[in-house]
C-alpha positions in Angstrom: 28.5 -10.5 17.3 26.0 -12.4 15.2 26.3 -11.7 11.5 23.0 -10.7 9.9 21.7 -12.5 6.8 21.2 -10.7 3.5 17.5 -11.0 4.0 17.7 -9.3 7.4 19.8 -6.5 6.0 17.4 -6.1 3.1 14.4 -5.8 5.5 16.3 -3.3 7.7 17.3 -1.3 4.6 13.7 -1.2 3.4 12.3 -0.2 6.8 14.9 2.5 7.1 14.0 3.9 3.6 10.3 4.0 4.5 11.0 5.8 7.7 13.2 8.4 6.0 10.7 8.9 3.2 7.9 9.3 5.7 9.8 11.6 8.1 12.0 13.7 5.8 10.7 13.2 2.2 12.0 11.2 -0.8 14.8 13.7 -1.5 16.4 12.8 1.8 16.3 9.1 1.2 19.8 8.9 -0.4 21.6 5.6 -0.2 24.0 7.1 2.3 21.2 8.4 4.6 19.2 5.1 4.3 22.4 3.2 5.3 22.9 5.4 8.3 19.3 5.0 9.3 19.6 1.2 9.0 22.9 1.2 11.0 24.9 -0.3 8.1 27.6 0.8 5.8 26.8 2.4 2.4 28.7 -0.5 0.8 26.5 -3.1 2.5 23.3 -1.3 1.4 24.6 -0.9 -2.2 25.4 -4.6 -2.2 21.7 -5.3 -1.6 20.3 -2.3 -3.7 22.9 -1.4 -6.3 21.1 1.9 -7.2 18.7 4.4 -5.7 16.0 3.2 -8.1 16.5 -0.4 -7.0 15.9 0.7 -3.4 12.6 2.6 -4.4 11.4 -0.3 -6.5 11.9 -2.6 -3.6 10.1 -0.3 -1.2 7.1 -0.1 -3.4 7.1 -3.8 -4.3 7.3 -4.8 -0.6 4.4 -2.7 0.4 2.1 -4.0 -2.3 3.3 -7.6 -1.9 2.5 -7.9 1.8 -0.8 -6.0 1.4 -1.8 -8.1 -1.7 -1.4 -11.4 0.2 -3.5 -10.2 3.1 -6.1 -8.6 0.9 -6.5 -11.8 -1.2 -7.0 -13.8 2.0 -9.6 -11.4 3.4 -11.6 -11.3 0.1 -11.4 -15.1 -0.4 -12.9 -15.6 3.1 -15.7 -13.2 2.2 -16.4 -15.1 -1.1 -16.5 -18.4 0.9 -19.0 -16.9 3.4 -16.6 -17.2 6.3 -16.5 -13.4 6.7 -19.1 -10.6 6.3 -18.7 -9.1 2.9 -19.0 -5.5 3.9 -16.5 -5.8 6.8 -14.1 -7.7 4.6 -14.2 -5.0 1.9 -13.6 -2.3 4.5 -10.7 -4.3 6.0 -9.2 -5.0 2.6 -9.3 -1.4 1.5 -8.1 -0.2 5.0 -4.8 -2.0 4.4 -3.9 0.5 1.7 -5.0 3.6 3.7 -2.9 5.6 6.2 -4.7 4.4 9.3 -1.6 3.3 11.3 1.9 4.5 11.6 3.0 1.6 9.4 0.4 2.3 6.7 1.1 6.0 6.9 4.7 5.4 6.1 3.7 3.0 3.3 1.3 5.6 1.9 3.9 8.4 2.1 6.5 6.1 0.4 4.0 5.2 -2.3 3.0 8.8 -3.1 6.6 10.1 -2.9 7.8 7.4 -5.3 4.9 8.1 -7.6 5.5 11.8 -7.6 9.3 12.2 -7.4 11.1 8.9 -7.5 12.7 9.3 -11.0 11.8 8.0 -14.4 13.9 4.8 -14.8 12.2 1.9 -16.7 12.3 -0.2 -13.4 10.5 2.5 -11.5 8.0 3.0 -14.2 7.3 -0.7 -14.2 6.9 -0.7 -10.4 4.5 2.2 -10.6 2.4 0.4 -13.2 2.3 -2.8 -11.2 1.2 -0.8 -8.1 -1.5 0.8 -10.1 -2.7 -2.5 -11.5 -2.9 -4.0 -8.0 -5.0 -1.1 -6.7 -7.2 -1.4 -9.8 -7.6 -5.1 -9.3 -8.6 -4.5 -5.6 -11.3 -2.2 -6.8 -12.5 -4.6 -9.4 -12.6 -7.4 -6.8 -14.6 -5.3 -4.4 -17.1 -4.6 -7.3 -17.9 -8.3 -7.7 -19.6 -8.1 -4.3 -21.9 -5.2 -5.3 -25.7 -5.9 -5.3 -26.2 -2.9 -7.5 -23.8 -3.3 -10.4 -25.2 -0.1 -12.0 -24.1 1.8 -8.9 -20.6 0.4 -8.7 -17.7 1.8 -10.7 -14.2 0.5 -10.1 -12.6 3.7 -11.3 -14.7 5.7 -8.9 -13.6 3.4 -6.0 -10.0 3.8 -7.1 -10.3 7.6 -7.1 -11.9 7.4 -3.6 -9.0 5.3 -2.3 -6.5 7.7 -3.8 -8.4 10.6 -2.3 -8.7 9.0 1.1 -5.0 8.2 1.0 -4.2 11.9 0.5 -6.8 13.0 3.1 -5.3 10.7 5.7 -1.8 12.1 5.1 -3.1 15.6 5.3 -5.6 15.4 8.2 -5.1 12.0 9.9 -7.0 8.8 9.9 -10.1 9.8 12.0 -12.7 10.1 9.2 -11.3 7.7 6.6 -13.2 4.6 7.5 -16.6 6.3 7.9 -16.2 8.0 4.5 -15.2 4.6 3.0 -18.2 2.8 4.5 -20.6 5.5 3.3 -19.2 5.1 -0.3 -19.3 1.3 -0.2 -23.0 1.4 0.9 -23.8 3.8 -2.0 -21.9 1.4 -4.4 -24.1 -1.5 -3.4 -21.7 -3.5 -1.2 -24.0 -5.6 1.0 -24.1 -4.9 4.7 -24.6 -8.6 5.4 -24.0 -11.8 3.5 -26.9 -13.0 1.4 -28.6 -16.1 2.7 -27.6 -19.4 1.0 
């Protein structure tokens, strides 16, 4: 039997935690249940995540870390003219919306941790960092607006938060059309300006 590395066990533990939170709610994502879901002992999971809060901080951090890298790449390509601005903005925001099974699990995890994940300093810091990353995404999108007076980063953030909840409640079908309509209203150009 091949022994798994600590990194492999960590990834499996995080994936198991996301699945449990998405399927059964945050209250069911105990260390024991996450370990069972991941197919490892409680001791092995505790070795990687010493506390429940450490596990939730890691779940939230991993979601935003992976999304942040991809979002940065997409928006940089748009800034350099290698990608249509409007399409890039839609794609970047779509990464944080519950449009796929994976992003649905991430959205459910994010909202569950925001709403009921405890109040430890580490969790509060993780929540703040997640909020700052979403705010930064909205500010970055705003830099593309051709109508600065029509663009408000806070309004876009509220839209994203609302679309996240709507997607969880009703499914992903109308999220992208609603997002596109709002981006047009906010002055995001439908095609790149001529150079």
